[in-house]
N, C-alpha and C positions, 0 to 999 in steps of 0.2 A: 421717327417722331412725326406726329401729325401736325401739319402747319396750321396756325390759327386761321379762322374764318372771320371776316369783318365786313360789316356794311353799316351805312349811316341812314338815319331817318330824321326828317324835319318834323317837329311836333309843335304845331302852331298854338295848341291850347291843351288843357288838362284832358279833354275828351280824346284827343289824339293819343296822349300818353296812355290813357285807360285802354284804348283799342290795341295799341302795341303790346301792352302787358297781357291782355286777354289772349292775343295770338300766341304769345310766348307760353302762356299757361296751358295752351292746347298741346304743347310739345314736350313739356317737362314733367317730372314726376318725383317720387320719393328717392332720395339719394343724390339729387342734383343740387348744385350750389350756384347761386346767382349773386355776384358782387355788384355793388352800386357805387360809383365814384363820381366826384364832382365837388365844386365849392359849396360853401354854406348857402342854402337857398336854391341850389340847382334843381331840386325836385326829386331827390333820392327817396325820401319817405313817401312822397305822393305816388311815385312809381310802385314802390313796394305795397302801399295801401291798395292801389288799383288791382294788383295781382291777387292779393289776399281776399279782397271783396269779391272778385270774379270767382275764385275757387269756392268761396263761401256761398255764392249765389245770393248775396245780400249787399246791396249798394249802400246801405245805411250802417253796416257793421262798424263798430268803433275800433279803429286801428290807430292807437296812439304811437307817437314817435318813441322808440326805445332808447332815447338819448340818456335818460336817467336810470331806467330799469336795466339797461344794457341788452336784455333779451326779453322778447315777448313770444309766447307759444300759442298756437292755434290748432285745435283739433277740428279740421275741416272735413267735409264729406268725402273727398277723394283720398286724402292723406294728411298727416300732420305737417304744419309749417312752422318754422322758427325764424323770427325776424330779429336781427341783432344790429347794434350800433356800436362800433369800436372807437368812437371819437374820444372817449374818456379813458381808453386803455393806455396804460403807461408801459407795460411790458407784456410780451407774448405769453409769459407764464400765467397771466391772469385768465387766459382763455379757458384753462381747465376748470377754474372756479365757476365760470358761467355756462359750462356745458358745451363749449365749442372745441375742446381738444380732449379726445378726438371728436370729430364731427358726429352728430347722432345718426344712427342708421335709420333707413326707411322714413326719412324726413326731408322735405324740401327746405333748404336753408337760404335765407336772404340776408346779406351782410352789407351794411353801409360802412363806409370808411375802412375798406379792407387794407389800405396802405398803412394803417397803424400796426398791422401784424402781417407783413408781406410774406414772410417765410412760412407762415401757418396756413396760407391759402392753398387749396388743393390744385394739382396740375390740371385736373378736369373741372372746368368751371366756365360760366358765362359771365362776362363783365359788361355792364352797361355804364358808359361814361356820359354823363349829362352836362351840357353847357348852356348858358343863357344865349338867346338870340334876340336881343331887343329890337333889332331892325325888322323882325317879323311880327312884333307885338309884345306887349308887356309880359305875357305869360308863355311866350314861345321858348322852346328848348330845341336842342339837337341831341340826338342819342347816337353814339357810336357803340355798336354791339359787337363784341368779339367773343368767339368761342375758342377755348384752349383745350388741347388734348381731345378726349372723346366728345367733348361738348362742341367741337368745331362742326360736327355733322348736324347738331341741333340748330346752330346759328345759320348754317347754309340752308337748312329746311325752313327756318323762319323767314329768310329772305325769299325763298321760292313761294311760300305761302302768301306773303305780302304781295308778291308779283301776281299771283293767281287772283287774289282778291281785287287787285287794281284792274287787271284785264277784264274781270267779270263785272266790274262796276260796283263792288261791295266794299271797297277799302274804307269808305266813310260810314259804313253801316254800324249800328250798335251791336254789341256782342252779349250773348247770354249763355252761360254754361249749361250744358246738358250732361246728365249722368252717363257714364260709359258702361261697358259690359266687361265680360271676361277676356276680351280680345285686346289687341294692340291699337285698335281704332279709338279715336276720340271725336267728339262732336260739339258744335256750338250752334245756337240759333243766331241768325243775322237779321237785324231789324232795320227796315227802311220804311218810309212813309207809304210805299206801295205794297207793303206786306212783309211777311216773315218767311224765311227759307232756312234750310239746314245745311251747314257746312260739315263735311266729313273729312277727317284726316286719316288716311289709310296708308301708312308707311309700308314700303316693301320690306317684309320681314317674315322669316320662317318661325314656326312655333317649335322651339327645341333644337338641339344639336342633331347632327346627321347620324342617328343611332339605329335607323331602320333600313338596312341594306344600302347604306350611303345616303339616305334621305332623312330630312327632318320629319318629325311626327306629322306636321301639317301637310307636307308633300306626300307622305306615304298614305295618308287617309283622304287626300284630295280636299283639304281645306284651302280656301283662297289665301294666297300670300301677297296679293296686291289688289288694286281696285278694279282691274279689268273684268273679272267674272261678275262683279256687282253690276257694272254698266250693261254687260251683255244679257244677263238674266233679267235685269230690270226691264229692258226693252222687250225681251221675250215674254215675260209675264203680262205686260201691258198689251201685247199683241193678242194674247189669249183672253182678254177681257178681265184680267185680274188687276185689282187696284194696288199697283206698286207706284211709288212716288215718281213723278215726272222729274227727270234730270235736266237742269237748266244749263249747267256748265260742268265740264270735267277736264282733268289733266291726267291722262293715263300714265305718263312717265313719272310724274311726281306723286301721284296718289291723292289727289284732292278732287272733291266734287261738291256741287251745290245743287240741292234737290228741293222739291216740294215738301212743305211741312204738313204732315197729317194731323198735327196736334197731339194730344196726350190722353184722349178718352179711350180707355181700354175695354177689355171683354170680361173683366172681373170686378167684383165689388166686395165691400165689407172688410172686417178685421176680426179674425183672420180672413184673407181674401178667398172668395169662392167664385165659381163660374156664373156668369149671367147666361142662363140657358139659351135664351133667344139668340144671343151673339155667338155662342158655341155652335148652335144649330147652323147659323149662317156660315161659320168657319168650316164646319163639316161639309156643307153644300159646296163650298169652293173646291175642296179636295175631290168630291164625287164628280163634279163637272170636269175638273182638270184630268182626272184619271180615266174619264170616258173618251178622251181625245187621243189621237195619234200625234205625238209631239215631236218636233225636230230634234235631232241629236247635235246639230250644229246651229249656231246663231250668228247672224251678221253683226259685225262690229267694226266701224271705221273702214269699211270697204274690204275687210277681211272676214275670216270665219273663226268663231270661238267654239272649240270642241268641248261639250259638256263631259266631264270625266265619268267613267263607269265605276260604280261602287262594287269593286271586285272582292274576291274572297280574301286576298291578303290585307286589303284595307279594313275589312270587317274584323278579321282576326287581330290585327294590330290594335284596333279600338278596344275590343274586349280584353286584350292583354294588359290594359291599364289597371284592370281590377287586381290580378295577381301582382302586378308591378308596384302599385301604390296603395291600394286599399288593404290587401291582406297583410302586408308588413305592419301597417298601422294597427291592425287588430291582433298582432302577435301570432299570425297564422300563415307564415310563408309556406309556399308549396315546395315539396321535394321535386327533383328532376322528373321522377316517375309521375307524380301527380300533375305536374305542368304538362307533360306529354299527353296524359289522359284528358286534361281540360281542353287542349287545342284539338285533339283527335275527335272528341265529342262534338265540338263546335264546327269543325270542318265538315263533318257528316250532316249535322243539323242544318247548316246553311245552304245545302245543295238545293232544297226546294225553293226557298225564296229567290235564290240566284237564277233559277231556271224559269221563274215566273216572268210574265210580260213586264217590261221596264217602263217607268215614267220618270218625270222630273221629281226628285226628292229634294224638297226645300231644306229639310234637315232640322232646323230649329223652329218648326211651325208650332209655336205655343204662345201663351199669354203675353210674355214681355215683348213679343215681336208682332203682335196683332193690334191694330188701332181701329176703333169703331168710328166709321164715317157716317154719321146719322143723316147727313144731307143727301146721301146717295141711296140707291135702291138695290134690292136683290143681293147677289154676291158681291157687288161693288161696295157694299157697306163695310166689307172687311179689308182694311188696309194692311198690306204685308210689307215689312220693312227690313227683314234680315233674310237674305237668300243667296248671298255670294258663295256659299258653300254647296250650292245645288249640284247634285250628281244624278246619274241614271241608275235606278234600282227598283226594288219591289214597292208596289203601291201601298202596302200595309205600313211602311215606315212612318210617313207623315201622319197617318191616322193615329198611330201610337203616340207620336210627339204631341199631338193635340189632346187626345183623350186621357193620356197619362202624363199630364203637364208636370214637368220637373220642378216648377217653382211654386205650384199651389196644389192643394189636395182636391182631386176630382173624385167625388164619391162614386162607389162602384155602380150604383144604380144609374147615375147620370152617364157614366162611361158606357154602360151596356145599352142605354136608350139611344145615345148618339151613334154608337156602333151599328145598331139596328137601322137607324136613319140613313147612315152611309150605305149599308148593304141594300136597303130598299131602293135608294136612288140609283145605285149601280145596276140592280136587277131590272129596273124600269127602262134603263138605257140599253141593257145588254142581256137578252134572255139566257145566254149561256153562262152568265156570271155564277160562280159556285160559292155560296155563302159558307159552307162548312170548310171548304178549302181555304177561303180567305181568313176565316177565324183561326185556322192553324198557322197561317203565315203571320197573322197579327200576333199570336202568342210567341212565335219564334223571334220576331223582330222586337217585340217588347222585351223579351229576355236579353236579347243582344244589346239593345239601347240602354236598358237599366243596369246591366253588368258594366257597360262602358262608363255610365255616369257615376257609379260608385267609385271607380278609379279616377275619373276626371275630377270629381269634387275633392278627393283625397290629394290629388296632385295640385289643384289650385290652392289648397291649404299649405301643403308642405313645400312645394317648389316656388309658388308665386306669392306666398304670404297673404292669402285671402281666406281666413278661417271661417268667414260667414257662409261659405258654400257648404260647410259641414252640416248645417242645420237642415239641408235638403236630403241628406242620406237616409234618415228613417222613412221619408216618403218614397224614395226610390226603392227601398227595401220592400215596402208594402206593395208597390206596383209589381216588383219582381216576383213576389209570392203569388200574386194573381196570375201572372203568365205561366209560372211553373206548375200551376194546377191543371193545365191542359194535358190531356192524355198523351199527346205527341212528345211531351217534355218530361215524361216520367223518369227516364234514366238521368237526365240533367238535374231534375229536382232532387233525386236521391244523392247525387254527387255533391250538389250545393249544400244540402242538409248536413253532409258529413264533413265538408271542408271549408265552408264559407260562414263565418260567424256574423250575426247581425251587427248593425252599427251600434255604437255606444248610445245608450239612452241619454237624451238631453243635448245631443249634438245638433 
C-alpha cells in the first residue's frame, strides 16, 4: 500500500491560497478527488473557488458556496468540476441522491466537510486541511496537504513544483492557466512586475503500455517521455538561428521548466481559420534554411550529449499501424491477417526511398498550433517554434508536409502547391543538385504516412483518451491523404486504400 505524502504551506493571504490551488490545478485532472477540511471559516470554499476560477480562466466567475445546494457543477474548458459541501449531510446514503455515490466519472470533484461521510471517501484522494494562523495576520492560514493512495504521487509532485518555483524566484508570481494539448504536459503563465514567462509541467510518463516489442508507443516511435529532449533541442534550434523560446530555469529530474513567453499571435486567421500566407511563407523559409544545413546528430546538454533519435522503419510502421489498430475498427472495417500483412509489406517497400534520403532534424509537429508570430523580429526569426521535444532524424519532406497539410486547419491545395514551390525554389538556389521531382515523390510518401498515422491517432484520442473533439479533424486528414495518393509513385497504395479503407463519417 502506498504511504501517504504530506507537506505544509503557510498561506499569509488569499493570494497565496490562490497560487497554491493554481499549482495543484496544473497537476490534477478528471477523476481526481480533492477533499477540504477545517473549521467553519477556515477557507475551504475560498480554496475551492480559487481552483475553479483558475481552471475557468475567469477570476470573476461566480462560485457560490454549495452549503445549501450541496453540489455545484461547472463545465470548464479542460474538464467538468463538481464542488460539494457535505456539512448538512445526515447519513452517507444521501450521497447517492446528490450524485456523489458513486463519484462521477471524468470529473474533478472538490468536497468540503468530507468527515461527514468518511467511509464514502475514495482511497485515492488529496486532502487539504486548513487552519487559522492569526499570528501571521487576520487572513493567514496554514494548509497541510496529504495525498492518499495514487494521489500521494501528485502531492509529492506538488511539493517538488513549489520548491522549483521557490528556487527560480517565481513562488510569489501570479498564475494564469494556459490551454494544454494532446500530451501529458500542462502549462501556466507566471506573471511578475518584470514580465511574463511560461511554466511547463512535463512529468516523466510513457504514452501507453509496453505493447510494442516491450516498449510503450512513445518509446517505440521516439516521442519524448521527459523534459530532457525539449531542453536539448531548444538550445540546438536557437544555435541555428531559429526562434525557440529561451529557457530561464529547468529541472531535468522533476520535469519542470520556465521559458520565454512568445505570446499568442499565430499564423492563421478567420473563422473557420485559414493560413496567413505571409506567415506560412516565413515558416516555409525556416524549413528551407534548416534543411540546407548539415546539422549535428548529438547536442550538448548539461555537460553531456543528447543523441537525437533516428526515425527508423519500425517507428514509421508502428505509427501507421495506428490506422488499422484504431481507425478501421471504428469504421467497421477491420483487416484480416492477410490484409494486415499486405498493408505493412506495401509500406515497408514504400518507405525505403525516404529512409535512404539525406536526414535532417524533423521537428514533427511543425504546424499552426505550434508556430507563434513574432512581429517585432525580422526574417525567419519572426516564426517562433514552441513544440519540438519529439525531434528525430529523418527525411526533409516530413516537416514540409506537417506545415503545408496542417492537421488542424484546411490548407487549400493552391496554397499548398505555391508554398511547396517556394520551398523547392529556395532549396535549388542553395543547392544546384537538389532534385524537385524526387522531393515531390518523397513529399507524397511522407504525406501518406503522416495522414495514415493521424487517422489512427485521432481515433485513439477519442476512444482511449476520451477526447472526441479530435474526430472533427479526420475529414481534413482524409482530404490530404487523397491528395498524396494521387502521386504516380503511390498508385498501388491508392488502389489498396480505395478497396480497404472507408472515409471518415461525415460530420465528425
